[in-house]
C-alpha positions, 0 to 999 in steps of 0.5 A: 974383680969386675969393673962393675963391682969396682964401681959399686964398691967405690960408691960404698966407700966414698968419703962420707958414706954412711953404712948401716947394718939391718938385722932381720928376724934372728928370733928364737922361733926362727933360729933356735933348733928346738923350735925348728923340728917341724921344718925337718931341717937336715943336719947340714941345714942346721949347721949352716943356720947356726954358722950364719947366726954366728956370722951375724953376731960377729957383724953386730960386734964389728958394726958397734966397734966402728960406729956403724948403727945397727937396726933390728927388724923383728917379727911381732905377730899380734893375735888382735891383728892377724895377717889373714892373707898369710893364714889363708896361704899356709892354713886355708882359713882367711878369717880364722883366729891366729894359731897358737903356733904362729911364730914370734907372737908378741910377748912370748919367748919365741919372739925373743932374739936368739944368741944376740940382743939389741944394745941400749939405744939401738933402733928396733922395728917391729914388723907384721909381715915379711919386709922390714919396710912394709908398714913401718918407719924403717926407711925414715929412721935410716934416713934420719940417721944419715945412712947411705947404704945397707948391709942386710943379714938375718933369717931367712934368705928366701923370705924376710931377708929377701923381702926386706932387701928387695924393698930397700933397693926399690926405696933407693938403698944400695944393698949388700947381702953377705952370703955367710950371714943369712940362711934358709931351712934348706940348702938348695933354697938358700942357694936359689935365694942368693942367686935371686938376690944377686940378680936383682936386688943386692951386691953379694959379699961376705962378712970379712969384706963387709967389715973391710968396707965399713973400715974404709968408708965409715962416718 
């Protein structure tokens, strides 16, 4: 282990440190195999995605067991307030109405959490775009809860996980991303996203190490 990593981990496990788990977009439209056919995932990519969802669920259970608060960040696409720039980027129509195929439309089954659910009393943040921090009060809620560092997990690694983790570190949050608790729809894209996260945004880890860190420094 490098001296730098030793110092990073020592900060996370110092007496009184307060971690939080941030779960991003593990929703049916992004994770259920029957919702992903148009993305053309290979069998290997589908297997990796399901494995990541399993690890995320395990982290949620472990966080609850040791008193680490779980913050649920979910996309809520609102037809009354379409994300026009995204529509332009993906469809070419800046002012077009929201497509019925838009993922995670508010009030639809596609917006439901997949293979896991927030428990009563756990914080839920609905976002409009990629980052869980943009246009939300996630930062304020984390600070009000006395948190000091974040584990960010969810879907997908190159998009909403990356955007949320990047905004977190720019807002002065130390961020840990477990490699096995995120995924993309392409294995090479996921590898590239993890490389970028490790270069500029987060300390890369895995679920076992994160649980051990929580056990050493939880308050």
